[in-house]
C-alpha positions as CSV (number, residue, x, y, z in Angstrom):
1,M,220.5,87.1,138.0
2,I,222.7,88.5,140.2
3,P,224.8,86.5,142.8
4,T,226.0,88.9,146.0
5,H,229.0,87.5,146.7
6,M,231.7,85.0,145.4
7,H,230.5,81.5,147.2
8,G,229.9,79.0,144.9
9,D,226.2,78.3,146.5
10,H,224.8,81.8,145.4
11,F,225.7,81.4,141.6
12,L,225.7,77.0,141.0
13,Q,222.4,77.2,138.9
14,G,224.0,80.2,136.4
15,P,225.4,77.5,134.1
16,H,222.0,76.2,133.5
17,L,219.6,79.5,133.8
18,R,222.1,81.1,130.6
19,K,221.1,78.0,128.5
20,T,217.8,77.4,129.2
21,Y,216.4,81.0,129.9
22,G,219.1,82.9,128.6
23,T,219.7,84.9,131.7
24,Q,222.8,86.7,132.2
25,L,225.4,87.1,135.2
26,W,225.7,90.1,136.4
27,A,228.5,90.9,139.5
28,I,230.6,93.6,141.0
29,D,233.3,93.9,139.4
30,K,235.7,92.9,142.5
31,M,234.2,89.3,142.2
32,G,235.2,89.1,138.3
33,P,238.6,87.2,139.2
34,V,237.7,84.8,142.5
35,C,234.7,83.5,140.5
36,E,236.1,83.3,137.0
37,H,239.3,81.7,138.2
38,P,238.9,80.1,141.5
39,E,241.9,78.5,141.5
40,W,244.0,81.4,141.7
41,F,243.3,82.0,144.5
42,D,243.1,80.1,148.7
43,Y,239.5,81.5,149.4
44,C,236.9,79.5,151.4
45,A,233.8,78.2,149.5
46,P,234.1,78.1,145.6
47,I,232.5,76.8,143.4
48,Q,233.9,74.0,142.9
49,A,233.7,73.2,146.8
50,Y,229.8,72.3,146.3
51,G,230.5,69.5,143.5
52,Q,227.7,70.7,141.0
53,M,227.7,69.4,138.0
54,F,226.4,70.7,134.2
55,E,225.6,68.7,131.1
56,G,228.2,66.2,133.0
57,K,231.0,67.8,133.9
58,P,231.8,69.3,137.5
59,I,231.3,73.1,137.6
60,E,234.4,75.1,138.5
61,S,234.3,78.4,137.0
62,V,231.5,81.3,135.9
63,K,232.2,83.9,133.6
64,F,229.9,86.9,134.0
65,D,228.3,88.7,130.9
66,R,228.7,92.2,133.1
67,L,230.6,93.4,135.9
68,F,229.5,96.6,138.3
69,K,231.4,99.2,139.2
70,D,230.7,100.4,142.7
71,G,227.8,102.7,142.8
72,E,226.3,101.8,139.2
73,S,223.1,101.7,138.6
74,F,220.9,100.0,135.8
75,E,217.1,99.5,135.2
76,W,215.0,96.3,135.2
77,E,210.9,96.7,134.3
78,G,210.5,99.6,135.5
79,F,213.0,99.9,138.5
80,K,216.4,101.5,139.1
81,F,219.1,99.7,141.3
82,T,222.1,100.2,142.3
83,I,225.5,97.7,142.7
84,D,227.2,98.9,146.2
85,W,229.8,96.9,147.0
86,M,229.2,96.0,150.8
87,P,231.7,93.0,152.3
88,G,231.1,91.6,155.1
89,Q,230.7,87.9,155.7
90,T,234.0,88.6,152.5
91,E,235.5,91.1,150.7
92,F,234.1,89.8,147.4
93,A,230.4,90.8,148.1
94,L,228.1,93.5,146.7
95,A,224.5,94.9,148.3
96,V,221.3,95.7,145.0
97,Q,219.0,98.8,146.5
98,G,216.4,100.2,144.9
99,M,212.8,101.6,145.6
100,I,210.0,98.9,145.4
101,D,206.4,99.9,146.3
102,G,207.7,103.5,147.8
103,R,210.4,101.3,150.1
104,K,213.8,101.4,150.3
105,V,214.9,97.6,149.8
106,V,218.6,96.1,149.8
107,F,219.3,93.1,148.9
108,T,222.3,91.7,151.0
109,G,223.5,88.3,150.3
110,D,224.8,86.5,153.3
111,N,225.8,89.4,154.8
112,L,223.1,90.2,157.3
113,F,220.7,87.4,158.8
114,G,218.9,87.5,161.8
115,D,215.2,88.8,163.1
116,P,215.1,92.5,163.4
117,E,212.6,92.3,166.3
118,D,214.6,89.7,168.3
119,S,217.3,91.5,170.4
120,R,219.5,88.9,171.1
121,H,219.7,88.8,167.3
122,T,222.8,91.4,165.7
123,G,223.0,90.1,162.3
124,H,225.9,88.4,162.0
125,E,226.9,84.8,160.5
126,C,230.3,84.3,161.0
127,V,233.6,85.7,161.1
128,T,236.0,83.8,158.9
129,A,238.9,85.4,158.6
130,H,239.9,82.8,155.6
131,N,237.3,84.7,153.9
132,S,239.2,87.5,153.3
133,A,237.5,89.6,155.8
134,I,239.5,92.2,157.6
135,L,237.0,93.6,160.1
136,E,237.4,96.9,158.9
137,E,237.1,96.3,155.5
138,G,233.7,93.9,155.8
139,Y,231.6,93.8,158.9
140,I,232.0,97.4,159.8
141,F,232.3,98.7,156.5
142,G,229.6,97.1,155.8
143,A,227.1,98.0,158.8
144,E,228.7,101.2,158.1
145,Y,227.0,101.1,154.6
146,L,223.5,100.2,156.1
147,S,223.4,103.0,158.6
148,R,224.0,105.7,155.9
149,L,221.8,103.9,153.5
150,K,218.6,103.4,156.2
151,P,216.8,100.9,154.6
152,D,213.4,100.1,154.9
153,L,213.7,96.2,154.1
154,I,216.7,94.0,154.4
155,M,216.4,91.2,151.7
156,G,219.0,88.7,152.7
157,G,220.8,85.8,151.7
158,H,219.3,82.4,152.1
159,S,215.3,83.6,152.2
160,Y,216.0,85.8,155.4
161,V,213.7,88.8,154.9
162,M,214.1,91.6,157.4
163,P,211.4,94.7,157.9
164,N,212.3,97.9,160.1
165,P,215.8,96.8,160.1
166,A,217.1,100.4,162.1
167,A,217.6,99.0,165.5
168,F,218.5,95.8,164.0
169,V,221.1,97.1,162.1
170,E,222.7,99.8,165.1
171,R,223.5,96.2,166.8
172,Y,224.6,94.4,163.6
173,R,227.2,97.3,163.5
174,K,228.3,97.8,167.6
175,W,228.7,94.0,167.3
176,A,231.7,94.6,164.5
177,Y,233.0,97.1,166.1
178,A,233.0,95.0,169.1
179,M,234.3,91.8,167.3
180,R,237.0,93.9,165.9
181,D,238.4,95.4,169.5
182,A,237.9,91.5,171.4
183,F,240.6,90.8,167.8
184,K,242.5,93.2,168.8
185,S,242.9,92.8,172.4
186,I,243.8,88.9,171.7
187,L,245.9,89.0,169.0
188,V,249.3,90.5,168.8
189,D,249.9,92.2,166.2
190,Y,246.4,93.2,164.7
191,P,245.4,92.9,161.5
192,Y,248.8,91.0,160.4
193,D,247.8,88.4,163.2
194,F,243.9,87.9,161.6
195,D,244.4,88.6,158.4
196,P,245.9,85.4,156.2
197,F,247.1,87.1,152.8
198,W,248.9,90.0,153.5
199,V,251.2,87.8,151.9
200,R,249.8,85.5,149.3
201,A,250.4,84.1,145.8
202,E,248.2,84.4,142.5
203,P,247.6,82.0,141.3
204,Y,247.7,80.5,144.4
205,R,248.0,77.2,142.5
206,V,250.3,76.4,139.7
207,K,251.3,73.9,136.8
208,V,254.8,73.2,136.0
209,K,256.2,70.6,133.4
210,A,259.7,68.8,134.6
211,G,262.8,71.0,132.8
212,E,260.1,74.3,132.4
213,S,259.2,77.0,134.3
214,V,256.0,79.8,135.7
215,E,255.3,82.8,136.5
216,L,253.2,83.8,139.2
217,A,253.3,87.0,141.8
218,V,254.4,87.6,145.5
219,H,251.6,90.1,147.0
220,V,252.8,91.6,150.2
221,R,250.6,93.9,151.9
222,N,251.7,96.9,154.6
223,F,248.8,98.0,156.6
224,R,250.9,100.5,158.9
225,V,250.8,104.1,158.5
226,R,254.9,104.0,157.7
227,S,256.6,102.5,155.4
228,Q,257.4,98.6,155.6
229,A,260.8,97.0,154.7
230,H,260.5,92.7,153.8
231,H,262.6,90.0,153.4
232,I,260.4,87.2,152.0
233,A,262.7,84.2,152.0
234,I,260.8,81.6,148.8
235,Q,261.6,78.0,150.6
236,A,261.1,75.5,147.8
237,P,261.8,71.7,148.3
238,S,263.7,69.4,146.4
239,G,263.2,69.6,142.1
240,L,261.9,73.4,142.8
241,S,264.0,76.4,142.8
242,A,262.7,80.6,142.8
243,E,264.3,83.2,141.0
244,P,264.8,85.4,142.5
245,P,265.3,83.1,145.7
246,T,264.7,86.0,148.0
247,L,262.6,89.0,147.8
248,R,263.7,92.2,149.3
249,G,262.0,95.9,149.1
250,E,260.3,98.6,151.1
251,L,256.5,99.3,150.7
252,P,254.6,102.8,151.1
253,A,252.7,103.0,154.5
254,E,249.0,101.6,153.3
255,S,250.1,100.5,150.0
256,R,250.2,96.8,148.4
257,K,252.3,95.3,145.5
258,P,253.1,92.7,143.4
259,F,256.4,91.0,143.0
260,P,257.0,88.8,140.2
261,I,259.1,84.9,140.3
262,R,259.5,82.1,138.7
263,I,259.2,78.7,140.1
264,R,261.3,76.3,137.7
265,A,260.8,72.3,138.1
266,A,264.2,70.3,137.7
267,A,264.4,68.1,134.2
268,D,264.1,65.1,137.0
269,A,261.9,66.9,139.0
270,K,259.3,63.9,140.6
271,P,255.5,64.7,139.2
272,G,253.0,65.3,141.7
273,V,251.8,68.0,144.3
274,Q,254.7,70.2,145.8
275,I,254.4,73.1,148.4
276,V,256.7,76.3,148.1
277,A,256.4,78.4,151.8
278,F,257.6,82.2,151.7
279,D,259.5,82.7,154.9
280,V,258.4,86.4,156.2
281,T,260.4,88.9,157.9
282,L,258.9,92.8,159.1
283,D,261.2,95.2,159.9
284,G,263.3,92.4,161.3
285,R,260.7,90.5,163.0
286,R,260.2,87.6,161.6
287,Y,257.0,86.1,160.9
288,G,257.9,82.5,159.4
289,Q,256.3,80.3,157.1
290,L,252.8,81.7,157.3
291,F,252.5,81.7,153.3
292,D,252.7,79.7,150.4
293,V,251.9,78.4,146.8
294,I,250.7,74.9,145.8
295,V,253.0,73.3,143.1
296,D,251.6,70.6,140.3
297,I,254.7,68.7,138.3
298,Q,253.5,67.1,135.8
299,R,255.6,65.1,133.2
């Protein structure tokens, strides 16, 4: 079984298939951490959101039996297939492509929807930034991938079958660029004003006992073609503190880097869920408390 992206509805039956039929679960390597440890992240539609039960317990994660690198191939019952990274609806997605009965077929999951014969259909379902779906690293990348691949048949998610898709793919490609340009026209600082993860905590949800501490990483990204200076004040509520209280540094052009911090709970900290905010300033411009980490204080 190969789920095409990280959303839980694509592998809800994985545990049942594994136990009943010995099915292995495969995916691309980018999907591994976000599906095996969804609580570490703040992405849309993780498997817990669907409330699926297995053997009387809620399914909270799925561990894969094999993770493929982008472009890696495998053989199955006489057919050869290749796993390619194909983002779109979400960054953590793949395409499975190969030859079947003399036709080039690609399975694209939820990255593409619609009827190729309907000129009104452009192939997209939605643009949701919280899926980690910057256009250049999502729908545009996926559209260019399909343009190069030139499939004869596209098998989409949720039973969409798309024959003779060349013109459809071209509409999809033009739509992706037009959507990027639309966001650029209405946002002051694209992609910073679009991407909700250019500063993010990992794990995003942590537990800590009163009187103890927990370590996490604050990931910072620089989209610019020049170096970027950041100043991030870690603002904790009563009962919590951060070490260090401020992150100061500089990132090279078009790079990202994790910075370790430690969240400490006072001995008399009250049990409950708290939010620790990251107040971000880049190159002298204050963006404010756009990002955070969820801390569950326990006794």
